[in-house]
C-alpha positions in Angstrom: -34.7 -51.8 20.0 -33.4 -48.8 18.5 -32.9 -48.4 14.7 -29.2 -49.5 13.5 -29.5 -46.1 12.0 -29.9 -44.3 15.1 -27.2 -41.1 15.1 -24.7 -40.5 17.1 -26.2 -37.2 18.2 -28.9 -34.8 17.7 -29.3 -31.0 17.6 -32.5 -29.5 18.1 -33.7 -25.9 18.5 -34.0 -25.0 22.2 -36.9 -27.0 23.3 -39.9 -25.6 25.5 -41.4 -27.2 28.7 -45.4 -26.5 28.6 -46.5 -28.5 32.2 -43.8 -27.8 35.1 -44.2 -27.9 38.9 -41.7 -26.3 40.9 -41.8 -25.5 44.6 -41.6 -23.1 46.7 -38.6 -21.8 49.6 -35.2 -23.3 49.4 -36.8 -26.5 47.1 -37.7 -23.6 44.2 -33.5 -23.1 44.1 -33.0 -26.6 44.0 -35.0 -27.5 41.1 -35.4 -24.8 38.9 -32.3 -25.1 37.2 -32.7 -28.2 35.5 -35.5 -26.7 33.7 -33.8 -23.5 33.0 -30.6 -25.2 31.4 -32.6 -27.2 29.1 -35.5 -25.0 28.1 -36.5 -22.1 26.9 -39.5 -21.6 28.7 -41.8 -23.4 30.4 -45.9 -23.0 31.8 -45.2 -23.3 35.3 -48.2 -24.8 37.1 -50.0 -23.0 39.9 -50.1 -25.2 42.8 -47.8 -23.3 44.7 -48.5 -21.4 47.6 -48.5 -18.5 46.2 -49.3 -19.5 42.4 -46.9 -18.1 39.8 -47.0 -17.6 36.6 -50.6 -19.3 35.7 -53.9 -18.2 37.4 -55.5 -20.7 39.2 -59.0 -21.0 38.1 -61.6 -21.4 41.2 -65.4 -21.6 41.4 -65.4 -17.7 42.2 -62.6 -16.3 39.7 -63.5 -12.8 38.6 -63.8 -12.4 35.0 -61.7 -9.1 36.1 -58.9 -10.7 37.2 -58.9 -13.1 33.6 -58.8 -9.5 31.8 -56.1 -8.1 34.1 -54.3 -11.3 33.5 -54.5 -10.9 29.7 -53.6 -7.4 30.3 -50.1 -8.1 32.4 -48.7 -9.9 29.5 -46.8 -12.2 31.7 -49.8 -14.8 32.2 -49.8 -17.4 29.4 -52.7 -19.9 30.8 -55.4 -20.3 33.3 -55.0 -23.5 35.0 -58.2 -25.8 35.6 -57.8 -28.5 38.9 -60.7 -30.5 39.7 -60.9 -29.8 43.2 -59.2 -32.7 44.9 -57.5 -34.5 42.1 -53.9 -33.8 42.6 -51.5 -31.9 45.2 -52.6 -28.3 46.2 -55.6 -28.5 44.3 -58.4 -28.3 47.1 -59.1 -24.4 45.7 -59.9 -26.3 42.2 -63.2 -26.0 40.8 -66.0 -27.9 42.0 -68.2 -28.1 38.4 -66.7 -25.8 35.3 -70.6 -25.0 35.4 -69.5 -22.3 38.3 -67.0 -20.8 36.1 -68.8 -20.5 32.9 -68.4 -16.5 33.2 -64.6 -16.9 33.5 -64.5 -19.3 31.0 -66.3 -16.9 28.8 -63.6 -14.1 29.2 -60.5 -16.5 28.8 -62.0 -17.0 25.2 -62.7 -13.3 24.7 -59.3 -12.5 26.1 -57.6 -15.5 23.9 -55.9 -16.9 27.2 -55.6 -21.1 27.1 -57.3 -22.9 29.6 -55.2 -25.5 30.5 -56.9 -28.7 31.9 -56.1 -31.3 34.3 -58.7 -33.9 32.7 -59.9 -35.9 35.6 -63.1 -36.2 37.2 -62.8 -36.5 41.1 -66.5 -38.7 41.5 -65.5 -41.1 44.2 -68.0 -43.6 42.0 -65.2 -44.0 39.2 -62.1 -45.7 39.2 -58.6 -43.8 39.2 -57.6 -45.9 36.0 -60.9 -44.3 34.6 -61.3 -40.8 35.1 -59.6 -39.5 32.4 -62.2 -41.2 30.1 -64.8 -40.2 31.8 -63.5 -36.4 32.4 -63.1 -36.8 28.1 -66.9 -37.7 27.8 -68.6 -35.6 30.7 -66.5 -32.3 30.8 -64.0 -32.0 27.5 -66.2 -32.5 24.8 -69.5 -30.6 26.1 -66.9 -27.5 26.9 -65.2 -27.5 23.3 -69.1 -27.5 21.9 -70.1 -24.8 24.7 -67.2 -22.2 23.4 -66.1 -22.6 20.0 -63.0 -20.2 20.5 -61.5 -21.5 23.5 -57.9 -22.3 23.2 -57.8 -25.8 25.3 -54.8 -28.1 26.2 -55.5 -31.4 27.8 -52.8 -31.4 29.8 -50.6 -34.8 30.7 -52.8 -36.9 28.3 -52.6 -40.5 29.4 -55.2 -42.6 27.6 -56.1 -43.7 23.6 -59.8 -41.8 24.5 -57.8 -39.1 25.3 -55.4 -38.7 22.3 -58.3 -39.7 20.2 -60.5 -37.0 20.9 -57.9 -34.3 20.8 -56.5 -35.8 17.4 -59.9 -35.0 16.0 -61.0 -32.1 17.7 -60.4 -28.4 16.0 -57.1 -26.9 16.0 -57.7 -24.7 19.2 -57.6 -28.3 21.1 -54.0 -29.8 21.6 -52.4 -31.5 24.6 -49.4 -32.4 26.4 -47.5 -35.6 27.0 -44.8 -36.8 29.9 -42.0 -39.0 29.0 -43.5 -41.4 32.4 -46.5 -41.9 29.9 -44.5 -42.4 27.2 -42.3 -44.9 28.7 -44.2 -47.0 31.6 -47.5 -48.3 31.9 -49.0 -49.3 35.3 -47.5 -53.0 35.2 -43.6 -50.7 35.6 -45.2 -49.2 39.0 -46.9 -52.2 40.4 -45.5 -55.2 39.3 -43.0 -56.9 41.7 -43.4 -54.2 44.1 -44.8 -50.8 44.1 -42.2 -48.0 42.9 -43.5 -44.8 44.5 -41.2 -43.1 42.6 -43.5 -43.7 39.5 -46.9 -42.5 41.1 -48.2 -39.8 39.3 -51.7 -38.2 38.7 -53.4 -39.3 36.1 -51.8 -42.6 36.9 -50.0 -44.6 34.0 -52.3 -46.9 32.7 -52.3 -50.0 30.3 -49.9 -50.5 27.6 -52.1 -50.0 25.3 -52.6 -46.4 26.3 -49.0 -46.3 26.5 -48.6 -47.4 22.9 -51.5 -44.8 21.9 -49.5 -41.9 23.5 -46.5 -42.8 21.7 -48.3 -43.0 18.5 -49.5 -39.9 19.0 -46.4 -37.9 20.3 -44.5 -39.6 17.2 -47.1 -38.7 14.5 -46.0 -35.4 13.6 -49.4 -33.5 14.5 -49.0 -30.4 15.8 -51.5 -30.7 18.7 -49.3 -33.1 20.8 -46.5 -31.2 22.5 -43.8 -31.7 25.2 -44.9 -30.8 28.7 -42.8 -33.0 31.3 -45.3 -32.6 34.4 -42.0 -32.5 36.4 -43.0 -32.3 40.2 -40.7 -32.8 42.9 -41.0 -34.1 46.2 -38.9 -34.4 49.0 -38.2 -38.3 49.4 -39.7 -38.9 52.8 -43.1 -37.7 51.1 -42.9 -40.4 48.4 -41.2 -43.2 50.8 -44.4 -43.3 53.2 -47.6 -44.7 53.7 -49.6 -42.6 52.1 -47.3 -41.2 49.3 -47.8 -37.9 47.2 -48.3 -38.2 43.9 -45.5 -36.7 41.1 -42.6 -37.7 39.1 -39.2 -35.9 39.1 -37.9 -35.8 35.3 -36.6 -32.3 34.6 -32.7 -33.2 34.8 -33.4 -35.8 32.1 -36.4 -35.2 30.9 -35.1 -34.3 26.7 -32.9 -37.7 27.1 -36.3 -39.9 28.4 -38.3 -38.1 25.3 -35.3 -39.2 22.9 -35.5 -42.8 24.1 -39.5 -42.9 23.2 -38.9 -41.5 20.2 -35.8 -43.5 19.3 -37.7 -46.9 20.1 -40.4 -45.6 17.7 -37.9 -44.8 15.0 -39.0 -41.5 15.2 -35.8 -39.3 16.1 -36.7 -36.8 13.3 -40.0 -35.7 14.8 -38.4 -34.8 18.0 -37.7 -31.1 17.5 -41.2 -30.9 16.3 -42.8 -32.3 19.2 -40.1 -30.7 21.7 -39.6 -27.2 19.9 -41.8 -26.2 17.4 -45.6 -27.7 18.0 -46.2 -26.1 21.8 -44.3 -22.6 20.6 -46.7 -22.3 17.6 -50.0 -23.1 20.0 -49.2 -20.7 22.2 -48.4 -18.0 19.5 -44.8 -17.3 20.2 -41.9 -17.9 18.3 -39.3 -20.8 18.4 -36.2 -20.1 19.8 -33.3 -19.4 17.9 -30.6 -21.4 19.7 -29.8 -25.1 19.9 -29.2 -28.4 22.2 -27.7 -31.1 21.3 -28.5 -34.6 22.4 -25.4 -37.5 22.2 -26.1 -40.8 22.1 -23.6 -41.6 25.1 -25.4 -43.7 27.8 -24.6 -42.8 31.5 -26.0 -43.2 34.9 -28.9 -41.3 37.0 -28.0 -40.4 40.5 -30.0 -41.9 43.3 -31.1 -38.2 44.1 -30.6 -34.9 43.9 -30.6 -32.0 46.7 -34.0 -30.4 47.8 -33.6 -27.9 50.1 -33.0 -29.9 53.6 -34.5 -32.8 51.3 -33.5 -34.9 48.3 -35.7 -35.9 45.8 -35.3 -39.1 43.6 -35.5 -38.2 40.0 -37.4 -40.9 37.5 -34.8 -43.2 36.3 -32.5 -43.0 39.9 -29.5 -45.5 39.7 -30.2 -46.4 36.3 -29.1 -46.3 32.9 -30.3 -43.3 30.1 -29.3 -44.0 26.3 -28.7 -40.2 25.2 -26.7 -37.1 27.2 -27.4 -33.7 26.7 -25.0 -31.5 25.4 -24.4 -28.0 24.6 -24.4 -27.1 21.2 -21.7 -24.5 19.7 -24.5 -22.1 19.6 -25.3 -22.6 22.8 -21.8 -22.6 24.4 -20.8 -19.4 22.6 -23.8 -17.7 23.8 
């Protein structure tokens, strides 16, 4: 239960979303506004056709492309997908050893290496893929490139959170609302709930608790990254449904719930609005957003081009609602 001292409203500097998925064509127009209305900036993942805003690291990414990305001023991060790890990741790296020259260039030019932290070895259980990645890939990467800035995206395990907490300051992690609020029981007990299926998959309750502790610790190493990933309803609700949770329209209220339950609302602004900006070397925003503790019911679905997309918590109640602060209303 939330503490008795929960304030009726909470005003934060405008937050940023440091891990976001959009879509192409008409679906882009359907979802981009949900982020733009709340977040001042977003790191948009490149598993689109074509990629946008971040570069997609492959086995064959040339060093010159990294230099050009830095010179453009528009690229903030280089995304690493292990080949086949998630949606549209077939072109991802088969081994970081094959991308050593490109990674050295990323280090040299001061860009951020953004990691989908899972191994794709079929012998490794899907619930263990992040833990093994930390041991086999992330730890050696941090040692081998002492100047490389790294973000372990959508961290899901206590091992991942502990590694980031103990690593040098140049290593950070984003945390999603679904991994703060739900364990795998929520997805599987009583029937499979496809709209909670994402990659990396939800883990045990002990891991969820460790993520809450990390997010609410006040550490600048952890910051907001929704991993909001919209998919048409028919693509989720089928015999082989795709991975991804659509949280953009209610992400900040969901984070507020998690921080309220942890008795840490006073640390939400750092997590949502300050830590990520500092890591990426950007100033915090000068305007604000306001959350009001006012229950509301999440729509059952939103328009999504010619289809619909089902959000997290569809048809359920969320305790916090976004309201513009005076500084936003007057802008």
